[in-house]
C-alpha positions, 0 to 999 in steps of 0.5 A: 445704836441698837446692835451695840446695846444688844452685843453688850447685853449679850456680853454681860450674860457671857460674863455672868456665866463665867462668874465675872462682870464688866469690871473684869474686862481688860480689853475690847476690840470692836469691828465696825463696817461704818463710822456712821453713828459711831458716837452712839456706839461709844455712848452705849459702851459707857453705859456698860463700862465705868472708869477705869475703862478697859483698853479699846481698839476699833477696827474698820472692816469691809464687812461682817459675815451676817448681812446687816450687821455693822458691829462685832465685839471681842472682849478679854476678861481677867478673872481674879 
């Protein structure tokens, strides 16, 4: 899913600026407007994270602020 890949790439940029990377992420929360193609989103997530995966919560919402957006990501990283 293109939107998922873009947000994970942007998350990588934010993490890098903070001096960390995906291995420092301990939890994520994905807000989605539909479960259609959600398996593709999970596959994209696995491209960026590896075992042990961070805790993850998926939340289905009625809509997001920007038209056409189907996923929004929140992540928590623990700096070591």
